[in-house]
mmCIF file as gemmi writes it, N, C-alpha and C atoms, coordinates in Angstrom:
data_model
loop_
_atom_site.group_PDB
_atom_site.id
_atom_site.type_symbol
_atom_site.label_atom_id
_atom_site.label_alt_id
_atom_site.label_comp_id
_atom_site.label_asym_id
_atom_site.label_entity_id
_atom_site.label_seq_id
_atom_site.pdbx_PDB_ins_code
_atom_site.Cartn_x
_atom_site.Cartn_y
_atom_site.Cartn_z
_atom_site.occupancy
_atom_site.B_iso_or_equiv
_atom_site.pdbx_formal_charge
_atom_site.auth_seq_id
_atom_site.auth_asym_id
_atom_site.pdbx_PDB_model_num
ATOM 1 N N . MET Axp A 1 ? 23.555 64.154 119.32 1 0 ? 1 A 1
ATOM 2 C CA . MET Axp A 1 ? 24.445 64.221 120.257 1 0 ? 1 A 1
ATOM 3 C C . MET Axp A 1 ? 26.045 64.584 119.551 1 0 ? 1 A 1
ATOM 4 N N . SER Axp A 2 ? 26.763 65.717 119.352 1 0 ? 2 A 1
ATOM 5 C CA . SER Axp A 2 ? 27.868 65.545 118.913 1 0 ? 2 A 1
ATOM 6 C C . SER Axp A 2 ? 29.08 65.006 119.555 1 0 ? 2 A 1
ATOM 7 N N . THR Axp A 3 ? 29.978 64.579 118.716 1 0 ? 3 A 1
ATOM 8 C CA . THR Axp A 3 ? 31.368 63.843 119.345 1 0 ? 3 A 1
ATOM 9 C C . THR Axp A 3 ? 32.289 64.991 119.819 1 0 ? 3 A 1
ATOM 10 N N . PRO Axp A 4 ? 32.997 64.954 120.972 1 0 ? 4 A 1
ATOM 11 C CA . PRO Axp A 4 ? 33.856 66.131 121.041 1 0 ? 4 A 1
ATOM 12 C C . PRO Axp A 4 ? 34.697 65.939 120.013 1 0 ? 4 A 1
ATOM 13 N N . PRO Axp A 5 ? 35.757 66.697 119.512 1 0 ? 5 A 1
ATOM 14 C CA . PRO Axp A 5 ? 36.518 66.913 118.62 1 0 ? 5 A 1
ATOM 15 C C . PRO Axp A 5 ? 37.982 66.053 119.122 1 0 ? 5 A 1
ATOM 16 N N . ASN Axp A 6 ? 38.1 65.761 120.058 1 0 ? 6 A 1
ATOM 17 C CA . ASN Axp A 6 ? 39.289 65.429 120.775 1 0 ? 6 A 1
ATOM 18 C C . ASN Axp A 6 ? 39.46 63.734 121.218 1 0 ? 6 A 1
ATOM 19 N N . SER Axp A 7 ? 38.002 63.279 120.54 1 0 ? 7 A 1
ATOM 20 C CA . SER Axp A 7 ? 37.924 61.676 121.071 1 0 ? 7 A 1
ATOM 21 C C . SER Axp A 7 ? 38.334 60.72 120.18 1 0 ? 7 A 1
ATOM 22 N N . GLU Axp A 8 ? 38.695 59.673 120.79 1 0 ? 8 A 1
ATOM 23 C CA . GLU Axp A 8 ? 39.071 58.542 119.579 1 0 ? 8 A 1
ATOM 24 C C . GLU Axp A 8 ? 38.233 57.955 118.54 1 0 ? 8 A 1
ATOM 25 N N . GLU Axp A 9 ? 36.808 58.283 118.849 1 0 ? 9 A 1
ATOM 26 C CA . GLU Axp A 9 ? 35.733 57.783 117.779 1 0 ? 9 A 1
ATOM 27 C C . GLU Axp A 9 ? 35.955 58.894 116.831 1 0 ? 9 A 1
ATOM 28 N N . PHE Axp A 10 ? 36 60.17 117.356 1 0 ? 10 A 1
ATOM 29 C CA . PHE Axp A 10 ? 35.744 61.144 116.029 1 0 ? 10 A 1
ATOM 30 C C . PHE Axp A 10 ? 36.95 61.07 114.92 1 0 ? 10 A 1
ATOM 31 N N . TYR Axp A 11 ? 38.591 60.637 115.806 1 0 ? 11 A 1
ATOM 32 C CA . TYR Axp A 11 ? 39.793 60.57 114.87 1 0 ? 11 A 1
ATOM 33 C C . TYR Axp A 11 ? 39.399 59.132 114.178 1 0 ? 11 A 1
ATOM 34 N N . GLU Axp A 12 ? 38.911 58.22 114.678 1 0 ? 12 A 1
ATOM 35 C CA . GLU Axp A 12 ? 38.692 57.153 113.632 1 0 ? 12 A 1
ATOM 36 C C . GLU Axp A 12 ? 37.587 57.188 112.614 1 0 ? 12 A 1
ATOM 37 N N . LYS Axp A 13 ? 36.234 57.865 112.847 1 0 ? 13 A 1
ATOM 38 C CA . LYS Axp A 13 ? 35.545 58.538 111.552 1 0 ? 13 A 1
ATOM 39 C C . LYS Axp A 13 ? 36.231 59.247 110.699 1 0 ? 13 A 1
ATOM 40 N N . LEU Axp A 14 ? 37.226 60.196 110.949 1 0 ? 14 A 1
ATOM 41 C CA . LEU Axp A 14 ? 37.903 61.119 110.607 1 0 ? 14 A 1
ATOM 42 C C . LEU Axp A 14 ? 38.721 60.331 109.188 1 0 ? 14 A 1
ATOM 43 N N . LYS Axp A 15 ? 39.417 59.415 110.061 1 0 ? 15 A 1
ATOM 44 C CA . LYS Axp A 15 ? 40.763 58.229 109.434 1 0 ? 15 A 1
ATOM 45 C C . LYS Axp A 15 ? 39.768 57.7 108.402 1 0 ? 15 A 1
ATOM 46 N N . THR Axp A 16 ? 38.578 56.868 108.498 1 0 ? 16 A 1
ATOM 47 C CA . THR Axp A 16 ? 38.024 56.412 107.729 1 0 ? 16 A 1
ATOM 48 C C . THR Axp A 16 ? 37.692 57.214 106.247 1 0 ? 16 A 1
ATOM 49 N N . GLN Axp A 17 ? 36.992 58.714 106.704 1 0 ? 17 A 1
ATOM 50 C CA . GLN Axp A 17 ? 36.463 59.304 105.789 1 0 ? 17 A 1
ATOM 51 C C . GLN Axp A 17 ? 37.767 59.987 104.778 1 0 ? 17 A 1
ATOM 52 N N . LEU Axp A 18 ? 38.676 60.026 105.085 1 0 ? 18 A 1
ATOM 53 C CA . LEU Axp A 18 ? 40.152 60.653 104.772 1 0 ? 18 A 1
ATOM 54 C C . LEU Axp A 18 ? 40.741 59.586 103.673 1 0 ? 18 A 1
ATOM 55 N N . HIS Axp A 19 ? 40.664 58.268 104.278 1 0 ? 19 A 1
ATOM 56 C CA . HIS Axp A 19 ? 40.839 57.161 103.28 1 0 ? 19 A 1
ATOM 57 C C . HIS Axp A 19 ? 39.81 56.95 101.705 1 0 ? 19 A 1
ATOM 58 N N . GLU Axp A 20 ? 38.845 56.969 102.157 1 0 ? 20 A 1
ATOM 59 C CA . GLU Axp A 20 ? 37.793 57.218 101.347 1 0 ? 20 A 1
ATOM 60 C C . GLU Axp A 20 ? 37.985 58.202 100.111 1 0 ? 20 A 1
ATOM 61 N N . THR Axp A 21 ? 38.276 59.405 100.706 1 0 ? 21 A 1
ATOM 62 C CA . THR Axp A 21 ? 38.124 60.432 99.62 1 0 ? 21 A 1
ATOM 63 C C . THR Axp A 21 ? 39.308 60.747 98.998 1 0 ? 21 A 1
ATOM 64 N N . ALA Axp A 22 ? 40.39 60.506 99.223 1 0 ? 22 A 1
ATOM 65 C CA . ALA Axp A 22 ? 41.841 60.759 98.647 1 0 ? 22 A 1
ATOM 66 C C . ALA Axp A 22 ? 42.648 59.974 98.575 1 0 ? 22 A 1
ATOM 67 N N . SER Axp A 23 ? 43.674 60.031 97.459 1 0 ? 23 A 1
ATOM 68 C CA . SER Axp A 23 ? 44.843 58.884 97.515 1 0 ? 23 A 1
ATOM 69 C C . SER Axp A 23 ? 45.931 59.51 97.971 1 0 ? 23 A 1
ATOM 70 N N . TRP Axp A 24 ? 46.583 58.831 98.539 1 0 ? 24 A 1
ATOM 71 C CA . TRP Axp A 24 ? 47.494 59.07 99.656 1 0 ? 24 A 1
ATOM 72 C C . TRP Axp A 24 ? 49.208 58.941 98.732 1 0 ? 24 A 1
ATOM 73 N N . PRO Axp A 25 ? 49.973 59.857 98.988 1 0 ? 25 A 1
ATOM 74 C CA . PRO Axp A 25 ? 50.03 60.683 99.877 1 0 ? 25 A 1
ATOM 75 C C . PRO Axp A 25 ? 49.416 61.873 99.323 1 0 ? 25 A 1
ATOM 76 N N . ALA Axp A 26 ? 48.638 62.914 99.873 1 0 ? 26 A 1
ATOM 77 C CA . ALA Axp A 26 ? 47.815 64.028 99.311 1 0 ? 26 A 1
ATOM 78 C C . ALA Axp A 26 ? 47.77 65.503 99.759 1 0 ? 26 A 1
ATOM 79 N N . GLU Axp A 27 ? 47.618 66.271 99.184 1 0 ? 27 A 1
ATOM 80 C CA . GLU Axp A 27 ? 47.416 67.75 100.327 1 0 ? 27 A 1
ATOM 81 C C . GLU Axp A 27 ? 46.305 67.762 100.807 1 0 ? 27 A 1
ATOM 82 N N . TYR Axp A 28 ? 46.54 68.295 101.955 1 0 ? 28 A 1
ATOM 83 C CA . TYR Axp A 28 ? 45.619 68.289 103.163 1 0 ? 28 A 1
ATOM 84 C C . TYR Axp A 28 ? 45.6 69.691 103.655 1 0 ? 28 A 1
ATOM 85 N N . LEU Axp A 29 ? 44.426 70.393 103.927 1 0 ? 29 A 1
ATOM 86 C CA . LEU Axp A 29 ? 44.169 71.711 104.078 1 0 ? 29 A 1
ATOM 87 C C . LEU Axp A 29 ? 43.749 71.773 105.752 1 0 ? 29 A 1
ATOM 88 N N . TYR Axp A 30 ? 44.4 72.184 106.846 1 0 ? 30 A 1
ATOM 89 C CA . TYR Axp A 30 ? 44.178 72.392 108.03 1 0 ? 30 A 1
ATOM 90 C C . TYR Axp A 30 ? 43.505 73.605 108.309 1 0 ? 30 A 1
ATOM 91 N N . LYS Axp A 31 ? 42.559 73.636 109.213 1 0 ? 31 A 1
ATOM 92 C CA . LYS Axp A 31 ? 42.116 74.907 109.616 1 0 ? 31 A 1
ATOM 93 C C . LYS Axp A 31 ? 41.699 74.889 110.933 1 0 ? 31 A 1
ATOM 94 N N . PHE Axp A 32 ? 42.422 76.111 111.844 1 0 ? 32 A 1
ATOM 95 C CA . PHE Axp A 32 ? 42.149 76.045 113.149 1 0 ? 32 A 1
ATOM 96 C C . PHE Axp A 32 ? 41.69 77.87 113.684 1 0 ? 32 A 1
ATOM 97 N N . ILE Axp A 33 ? 41.241 77.865 114.825 1 0 ? 33 A 1
ATOM 98 C CA . ILE Axp A 33 ? 40.931 78.93 115.065 1 0 ? 33 A 1
ATOM 99 C C . ILE Axp A 33 ? 41.373 79.217 116.579 1 0 ? 33 A 1
ATOM 100 N N . VAL Axp A 34 ? 42.354 80.439 116.929 1 0 ? 34 A 1
ATOM 101 C CA . VAL Axp A 34 ? 42.754 80.748 118.127 1 0 ? 34 A 1
ATOM 102 C C . VAL Axp A 34 ? 42.741 81.947 118.61 1 0 ? 34 A 1
ATOM 103 N N . LYS Axp A 35 ? 42.725 82.141 119.679 1 0 ? 35 A 1
ATOM 104 C CA . LYS Axp A 35 ? 42.745 83.692 120.367 1 0 ? 35 A 1
ATOM 105 C C . LYS Axp A 35 ? 43.617 84.579 119.412 1 0 ? 35 A 1
ATOM 106 N N . SER Axp A 36 ? 43.74 85.543 119.25 1 0 ? 36 A 1
ATOM 107 C CA . SER Axp A 36 ? 44.586 86.714 118.444 1 0 ? 36 A 1
ATOM 108 C C . SER Axp A 36 ? 45.919 86.523 119.567 1 0 ? 36 A 1
ATOM 109 N N . ASP Axp A 37 ? 46.459 85.822 119.816 1 0 ? 37 A 1
ATOM 110 C CA . ASP Axp A 37 ? 47.502 85.878 120.816 1 0 ? 37 A 1
ATOM 111 C C . ASP Axp A 37 ? 49.108 85.213 119.771 1 0 ? 37 A 1
ATOM 112 N N . LEU Axp A 38 ? 49.922 86.212 119.727 1 0 ? 38 A 1
ATOM 113 C CA . LEU Axp A 38 ? 50.922 85.957 119.029 1 0 ? 38 A 1
ATOM 114 C C . LEU Axp A 38 ? 51.65 84.742 119.612 1 0 ? 38 A 1
ATOM 115 N N . GLU Axp A 39 ? 51.767 83.995 120.749 1 0 ? 39 A 1
ATOM 116 C CA . GLU Axp A 39 ? 52.643 82.897 121.248 1 0 ? 39 A 1
ATOM 117 C C . GLU Axp A 39 ? 51.821 81.632 120.652 1 0 ? 39 A 1
ATOM 118 N N . LYS Axp A 40 ? 50.303 81.882 120.54 1 0 ? 40 A 1
ATOM 119 C CA . LYS Axp A 40 ? 49.532 80.771 120.393 1 0 ? 40 A 1
ATOM 120 C C . LYS Axp A 40 ? 49.754 80.415 118.963 1 0 ? 40 A 1
ATOM 121 N N . ILE Axp A 41 ? 49.733 81.716 117.956 1 0 ? 41 A 1
ATOM 122 C CA . ILE Axp A 41 ? 49.794 81.439 116.807 1 0 ? 41 A 1
ATOM 123 C C . ILE Axp A 41 ? 51.361 80.734 116.436 1 0 ? 41 A 1
ATOM 124 N N . ALA Axp A 42 ? 52.124 81.34 116.706 1 0 ? 42 A 1
ATOM 125 C CA . ALA Axp A 42 ? 53.772 80.971 116.983 1 0 ? 42 A 1
ATOM 126 C C . ALA Axp A 42 ? 53.941 79.443 116.945 1 0 ? 42 A 1
ATOM 127 N N . LYS Axp A 43 ? 52.932 78.859 118.077 1 0 ? 43 A 1
ATOM 128 C CA . LYS Axp A 43 ? 53.28 77.487 118.92 1 0 ? 43 A 1
ATOM 129 C C . LYS Axp A 43 ? 52.595 76.584 117.399 1 0 ? 43 A 1
ATOM 130 N N . LEU Axp A 44 ? 51.315 77.169 116.939 1 0 ? 44 A 1
ATOM 131 C CA . LEU Axp A 44 ? 50.471 76.31 116.101 1 0 ? 44 A 1
ATOM 132 C C . LEU Axp A 44 ? 51.535 76.172 114.605 1 0 ? 44 A 1
ATOM 133 N N . GLU Axp A 45 ? 52.102 77.295 114.549 1 0 ? 45 A 1
ATOM 134 C CA . GLU Axp A 45 ? 52.794 77.063 113.283 1 0 ? 45 A 1
ATOM 135 C C . GLU Axp A 45 ? 54.016 76.373 113.495 1 0 ? 45 A 1
ATOM 136 N N . ALA Axp A 46 ? 54.735 76.434 114.53 1 0 ? 46 A 1
ATOM 137 C CA . ALA Axp A 46 ? 55.837 75.682 114.561 1 0 ? 46 A 1
ATOM 138 C C . ALA Axp A 46 ? 55.512 74.141 114.704 1 0 ? 46 A 1
ATOM 139 N N . ILE Axp A 47 ? 54.319 73.664 114.966 1 0 ? 47 A 1
ATOM 140 C CA . ILE Axp A 47 ? 54.232 72.223 115.132 1 0 ? 47 A 1
ATOM 141 C C . ILE Axp A 47 ? 54.157 71.777 113.41 1 0 ? 47 A 1
ATOM 142 N N . PHE Axp A 48 ? 54.247 72.591 112.319 1 0 ? 48 A 1
ATOM 143 C CA . PHE Axp A 48 ? 54.325 72.634 111.166 1 0 ? 48 A 1
ATOM 144 C C . PHE Axp A 48 ? 55.46 73.115 110.279 1 0 ? 48 A 1
ATOM 145 N N . ASP Axp A 49 ? 56.203 73.453 111.065 1 0 ? 49 A 1
ATOM 146 C CA . ASP Axp A 49 ? 57.616 74.061 110.614 1 0 ? 49 A 1
ATOM 147 C C . ASP Axp A 49 ? 58.606 72.722 109.764 1 0 ? 49 A 1
ATOM 148 N N . ASN Axp A 50 ? 59.27 73.439 109.136 1 0 ? 50 A 1
ATOM 149 C CA . ASN Axp A 50 ? 60.531 72.497 108.313 1 0 ? 50 A 1
ATOM 150 C C . ASN Axp A 50 ? 59.44 71.102 107.55 1 0 ? 50 A 1
ATOM 151 N N . MET Axp A 51 ? 58.353 71.628 107.379 1 0 ? 51 A 1
ATOM 152 C CA . MET Axp A 51 ? 57.477 70.286 106.609 1 0 ? 51 A 1
ATOM 153 C C . MET Axp A 51 ? 57.235 70.936 104.994 1 0 ? 51 A 1
ATOM 154 N N . GLY Axp A 52 ? 57.217 72.146 104.747 1 0 ? 52 A 1
ATOM 155 C CA . GLY Axp A 52 ? 56.909 72.479 103.628 1 0 ? 52 A 1
ATOM 156 C C . GLY Axp A 52 ? 55.673 73.186 103.443 1 0 ? 52 A 1
ATOM 157 N N . ALA Axp A 53 ? 54.759 73.577 104.573 1 0 ? 53 A 1
ATOM 158 C CA . ALA Axp A 53 ? 53.687 74.061 104.857 1 0 ? 53 A 1
ATOM 159 C C . ALA Axp A 53 ? 53.434 75.164 104.233 1 0 ? 53 A 1
ATOM 160 N N . VAL Axp A 54 ? 52.42 75.406 103.653 1 0 ? 54 A 1
ATOM 161 C CA . VAL Axp A 54 ? 51.996 77.016 103.229 1 0 ? 54 A 1
ATOM 162 C C . VAL Axp A 54 ? 50.59 77.659 104.21 1 0 ? 54 A 1
ATOM 163 N N . ILE Axp A 55 ? 51.173 78.29 105.026 1 0 ? 55 A 1
ATOM 164 C CA . ILE Axp A 55 ? 50.429 78.778 106.297 1 0 ? 55 A 1
ATOM 165 C C . ILE Axp A 55 ? 49.793 80.441 106.08 1 0 ? 55 A 1
ATOM 166 N N . THR Axp A 56 ? 48.795 80.282 106.034 1 0 ? 56 A 1
ATOM 167 C CA . THR Axp A 56 ? 48.007 81.673 106.285 1 0 ? 56 A 1
ATOM 168 C C . THR Axp A 56 ? 47.164 82.246 107.394 1 0 ? 56 A 1
ATOM 169 N N . THR Axp A 57 ? 47.208 83.254 107.614 1 0 ? 57 A 1
ATOM 170 C CA . THR Axp A 57 ? 46.662 83.557 108.931 1 0 ? 57 A 1
ATOM 171 C C . THR Axp A 57 ? 45.465 84.876 108.591 1 0 ? 57 A 1
ATOM 172 N N . THR Axp A 58 ? 44.325 84.628 109.245 1 0 ? 58 A 1
ATOM 173 C CA . THR Axp A 58 ? 43.314 85.869 109.034 1 0 ? 58 A 1
ATOM 174 C C . THR Axp A 58 ? 43.014 86.283 110.449 1 0 ? 58 A 1
ATOM 175 N N . GLU Axp A 59 ? 42.85 87.992 110.92 1 0 ? 59 A 1
ATOM 176 C CA . GLU Axp A 59 ? 42.325 88 111.889 1 0 ? 59 A 1
ATOM 177 C C . GLU Axp A 59 ? 40.949 88.195 111.51 1 0 ? 59 A 1
ATOM 178 N N . SER Axp A 60 ? 40.204 88.088 112.821 1 0 ? 60 A 1
ATOM 179 C CA . SER Axp A 60 ? 38.532 88.059 112.612 1 0 ? 60 A 1
ATOM 180 C C . SER Axp A 60 ? 38.427 89.959 112.858 1 0 ? 60 A 1
ATOM 181 N N . LYS Axp A 61 ? 37.396 90.406 112.434 1 0 ? 61 A 1
ATOM 182 C CA . LYS Axp A 61 ? 36.848 91.871 111.949 1 0 ? 61 A 1
ATOM 183 C C . LYS Axp A 61 ? 37.32 92.417 113.627 1 0 ? 61 A 1
ATOM 184 N N . ASN Axp A 62 ? 37.013 91.83 114.604 1 0 ? 62 A 1
ATOM 185 C CA . ASN Axp A 62 ? 36.986 92.546 115.775 1 0 ? 62 A 1
ATOM 186 C C . ASN Axp A 62 ? 38.561 92.306 116.448 1 0 ? 62 A 1
ATOM 187 N N . GLY Axp A 63 ? 39.686 91.424 115.604 1 0 ? 63 A 1
ATOM 188 C CA . GLY Axp A 63 ? 40.416 91.299 116.165 1 0 ? 63 A 1
ATOM 189 C C . GLY Axp A 63 ? 40.969 90.275 117.35 1 0 ? 63 A 1
ATOM 190 N N . LYS Axp A 64 ? 39.532 89.816 117.989 1 0 ? 64 A 1
ATOM 191 C CA . LYS Axp A 64 ? 39.956 89.004 118.759 1 0 ? 64 A 1
ATOM 192 C C . LYS Axp A 64 ? 40.039 87.243 118.714 1 0 ? 64 A 1
ATOM 193 N N . TYR Axp A 65 ? 40.291 86.755 117.525 1 0 ? 65 A 1
ATOM 194 C CA . TYR Axp A 65 ? 40.608 85.557 117.196 1 0 ? 65 A 1
ATOM 195 C C . TYR Axp A 65 ? 41.208 85.605 115.885 1 0 ? 65 A 1
ATOM 196 N N . THR Axp A 66 ? 42.041 84.613 115.425 1 0 ? 66 A 1
ATOM 197 C CA . THR Axp A 66 ? 42.816 84.349 114.353 1 0 ? 66 A 1
ATOM 198 C C . THR Axp A 66 ? 42.598 83.175 113.761 1 0 ? 66 A 1
ATOM 199 N N . SER Axp A 67 ? 42.166 83.153 112.575 1 0 ? 67 A 1
ATOM 200 C CA . SER Axp A 67 ? 42.026 81.957 111.653 1 0 ? 67 A 1
ATOM 201 C C . SER Axp A 67 ? 43.694 81.703 111.13 1 0 ? 67 A 1
ATOM 202 N N . VAL Axp A 68 ? 43.786 80.16 111.161 1 0 ? 68 A 1
ATOM 203 C CA . VAL Axp A 68 ? 45.153 79.782 110.766 1 0 ? 68 A 1
ATOM 204 C C . VAL Axp A 68 ? 44.566 78.681 109.568 1 0 ? 68 A 1
ATOM 205 N N . SER Axp A 69 ? 44.972 78.659 108.43 1 0 ? 69 A 1
ATOM 206 C CA . SER Axp A 69 ? 44.915 77.881 107.701 1 0 ? 69 A 1
ATOM 207 C C . SER Axp A 69 ? 46.378 77.245 106.938 1 0 ? 69 A 1
ATOM 208 N N . ILE Axp A 70 ? 46.428 75.817 107.179 1 0 ? 70 A 1
ATOM 209 C CA . ILE Axp A 70 ? 47.952 74.969 106.799 1 0 ? 70 A 1
ATOM 210 C C . ILE Axp A 70 ? 47.675 74.444 105.638 1 0 ? 70 A 1
ATOM 211 N N . ASN Axp A 71 ? 48.374 74.186 104.581 1 0 ? 71 A 1
ATOM 212 C CA . ASN Axp A 71 ? 48.064 73.331 103.542 1 0 ? 71 A 1
ATOM 213 C C . ASN Axp A 71 ? 49.416 72.643 103.497 1 0 ? 71 A 1
ATOM 214 N N . LEU Axp A 72 ? 49.608 71.388 103.212 1 0 ? 72 A 1
ATOM 215 C CA . LEU Axp A 72 ? 50.586 70.77 103.104 1 0 ? 72 A 1
ATOM 216 C C . LEU Axp A 72 ? 50.314 69.296 102.596 1 0 ? 72 A 1
ATOM 217 N N . LEU Axp A 73 ? 51.423 68.523 102.345 1 0 ? 73 A 1
ATOM 218 C CA . LEU Axp A 73 ? 51.471 67.235 101.548 1 0 ? 73 A 1
ATOM 219 C C . LEU Axp A 73 ? 51.542 66.276 102.927 1 0 ? 73 A 1
ATOM 220 N N . MET Axp A 74 ? 50.703 65.434 102.94 1 0 ? 74 A 1
ATOM 221 C CA . MET Axp A 74 ? 50.771 64.433 104.348 1 0 ? 74 A 1
ATOM 222 C C . MET Axp A 74 ? 50.84 62.752 103.789 1 0 ? 74 A 1
ATOM 223 N N . ARG Axp A 75 ? 51.559 62.33 104.36 1 0 ? 75 A 1
ATOM 224 C CA . ARG Axp A 75 ? 51.746 60.821 103.414 1 0 ? 75 A 1
ATOM 225 C C . ARG Axp A 75 ? 50.444 59.859 103.784 1 0 ? 75 A 1
ATOM 226 N N . ASN Axp A 76 ? 49.537 59.974 104.849 1 0 ? 76 A 1
ATOM 227 C CA . ASN Axp A 76 ? 48.587 59.089 105.185 1 0 ? 76 A 1
ATOM 228 C C . ASN Axp A 76 ? 47.651 59.757 106.147 1 0 ? 76 A 1
ATOM 229 N N . PRO Axp A 77 ? 46.349 59.319 106.147 1 0 ? 77 A 1
ATOM 230 C CA . PRO Axp A 77 ? 45.471 59.699 106.899 1 0 ? 77 A 1
ATOM 231 C C . PRO Axp A 77 ? 46.05 59.582 108.759 1 0 ? 77 A 1
ATOM 232 N N . GLY Axp A 78 ? 46.754 58.852 108.968 1 0 ? 78 A 1
ATOM 233 C CA . GLY Axp A 78 ? 47.109 58.292 110.093 1 0 ? 78 A 1
ATOM 234 C C . GLY Axp A 78 ? 47.992 59.82 110.512 1 0 ? 78 A 1
ATOM 235 N N . ALA Axp A 79 ? 49.008 59.99 109.67 1 0 ? 79 A 1
ATOM 236 C CA . ALA Axp A 79 ? 49.841 61.703 109.811 1 0 ? 79 A 1
ATOM 237 C C . ALA Axp A 79 ? 49.12 62.283 109.804 1 0 ? 79 A 1
ATOM 238 N N . VAL Axp A 80 ? 47.845 62.63 109.33 1 0 ? 80 A 1
ATOM 239 C CA . VAL Axp A 80 ? 46.911 63.974 109.589 1 0 ? 80 A 1
ATOM 240 C C . VAL Axp A 80 ? 46.652 63.959 110.784 1 0 ? 80 A 1
ATOM 241 N N . ILE Axp A 81 ? 46.144 62.659 111.188 1 0 ? 81 A 1
ATOM 242 C CA . ILE Axp A 81 ? 45.589 62.73 112.751 1 0 ? 81 A 1
ATOM 243 C C . ILE Axp A 81 ? 46.345 63.281 113.993 1 0 ? 81 A 1
ATOM 244 N N . GLU Axp A 82 ? 47.585 62.427 113.559 1 0 ? 82 A 1
ATOM 245 C CA . GLU Axp A 82 ? 48.517 62.794 114.714 1 0 ? 82 A 1
ATOM 246 C C . GLU Axp A 82 ? 48.897 64.356 114.791 1 0 ? 82 A 1
ATOM 247 N N . LYS Axp A 83 ? 48.979 65.234 113.628 1 0 ? 83 A 1
ATOM 248 C CA . LYS Axp A 83 ? 49.049 66.056 113.728 1 0 ? 83 A 1
ATOM 249 C C . LYS Axp A 83 ? 48.048 67.172 114.563 1 0 ? 83 A 1
ATOM 250 N N . TYR Axp A 84 ? 46.752 66.594 113.829 1 0 ? 84 A 1
ATOM 251 C CA . TYR Axp A 84 ? 45.63 67.407 114.997 1 0 ? 84 A 1
ATOM 252 C C . TYR Axp A 84 ? 45.584 66.876 116.491 1 0 ? 84 A 1
ATOM 253 N N . LYS Axp A 85 ? 46.384 65.805 117.107 1 0 ? 85 A 1
ATOM 254 C CA . LYS Axp A 85 ? 46.517 65.568 118.249 1 0 ? 85 A 1
ATOM 255 C C . LYS Axp A 85 ? 47.319 66.104 119.02 1 0 ? 85 A 1
ATOM 256 N N . GLU Axp A 86 ? 48.486 66.342 117.885 1 0 ? 86 A 1
ATOM 257 C CA . GLU Axp A 86 ? 49.619 67.462 118.692 1 0 ? 86 A 1
ATOM 258 C C . GLU Axp A 86 ? 49.345 68.751 118.741 1 0 ? 86 A 1
ATOM 259 N N . VAL Axp A 87 ? 48.611 69.324 117.862 1 0 ? 87 A 1
ATOM 260 C CA . VAL Axp A 87 ? 48.003 70.949 117.98 1 0 ? 87 A 1
ATOM 261 C C . VAL Axp A 87 ? 47.041 70.575 119.051 1 0 ? 87 A 1
ATOM 262 N N . ALA Axp A 88 ? 45.918 70.035 119.399 1 0 ? 88 A 1
ATOM 263 C CA . ALA Axp A 88 ? 45.226 69.95 120.221 1 0 ? 88 A 1
ATOM 264 C C . ALA Axp A 88 ? 45.893 69.886 121.82 1 0 ? 88 A 1
ATOM 265 N N . GLU Axp A 89 ? 47.089 69.035 122.07 1 0 ? 89 A 1
ATOM 266 C CA . GLU Axp A 89 ? 47.934 69.009 123.177 1 0 ? 89 A 1
ATOM 267 C C . GLU Axp A 89 ? 48.678 70.131 123.372 1 0 ? 89 A 1
ATOM 268 N N . LYS Axp A 90 ? 49.63 70.857 122.633 1 0 ? 90 A 1
ATOM 269 C CA . LYS Axp A 90 ? 50.346 71.779 122.679 1 0 ? 90 A 1
ATOM 270 C C . LYS Axp A 90 ? 49.687 73.295 122.633 1 0 ? 90 A 1
ATOM 271 N N . VAL Axp A 91 ? 48.609 73.476 121.904 1 0 ? 91 A 1
ATOM 272 C CA . VAL Axp A 91 ? 48.014 74.669 121.946 1 0 ? 91 A 1
ATOM 273 C C . VAL Axp A 91 ? 46.634 74.912 122.554 1 0 ? 91 A 1
ATOM 274 N N . GLU Axp A 92 ? 46.648 75.578 123.672 1 0 ? 92 A 1
ATOM 275 C CA . GLU Axp A 92 ? 45.718 75.612 124.355 1 0 ? 92 A 1
ATOM 276 C C . GLU Axp A 92 ? 44.34 76.546 124.117 1 0 ? 92 A 1
ATOM 277 N N . GLY Axp A 93 ? 43.182 75.756 123.901 1 0 ? 93 A 1
ATOM 278 C CA . GLY Axp A 93 ? 42.038 76.465 123.305 1 0 ? 93 A 1
ATOM 279 C C . GLY Axp A 93 ? 41.819 76.705 122.053 1 0 ? 93 A 1
ATOM 280 N N . VAL Axp A 94 ? 42.562 75.893 121.16 1 0 ? 94 A 1
ATOM 281 C CA . VAL Axp A 94 ? 42.485 75.73 119.548 1 0 ? 94 A 1
ATOM 282 C C . VAL Axp A 94 ? 41.088 75.374 119.419 1 0 ? 94 A 1
ATOM 283 N N . ILE Axp A 95 ? 40.792 75.734 118.16 1 0 ? 95 A 1
ATOM 284 C CA . ILE Axp A 95 ? 39.536 75.004 117.696 1 0 ? 95 A 1
ATOM 285 C C . ILE Axp A 95 ? 40.004 74.393 116.469 1 0 ? 95 A 1
ATOM 286 N N . SER Axp A 96 ? 39.718 73.265 116.331 1 0 ? 96 A 1
ATOM 287 C CA . SER Axp A 96 ? 40.181 72.504 114.957 1 0 ? 96 A 1
ATOM 288 C C . SER Axp A 96 ? 39.018 72.374 113.932 1 0 ? 96 A 1
ATOM 289 N N . LEU Axp A 97 ? 38.981 72.682 112.724 1 0 ? 97 A 1
ATOM 290 C CA . LEU Axp A 97 ? 37.749 72.721 111.981 1 0 ? 97 A 1
ATOM 291 C C . LEU Axp A 97 ? 37.916 71.49 110.798 1 0 ? 97 A 1
C-alpha cells in the first residue's frame, strides 16, 4: 500500500532521503502536474517567486494538463518539504512528482 503524498510519514521519509543524497544547500528540481488552468499555473509559480527559480512548463499532448518543473537552490531538506506543503495547500488538484 502506498503512502499518500501529503502524509507526515511521506515527508519524513523524503527528508531522510534528501539528507542522505545531497550536501546542502543544493539545487533541487520540483516537478508538478496541474490541469492546464492559467490561474493554477500562476499560483504555483507565485509560490517560488523571487527565489531565483528557473521554471519551465510543458503542456500535455491533448492540452488538458501542464507539467511544471522548478529548479532552484534550497538551503536544506526541511525547506524543500515546506515548499511541497505550501504547494499542496495553495494549489488545488496539484500532483507532486
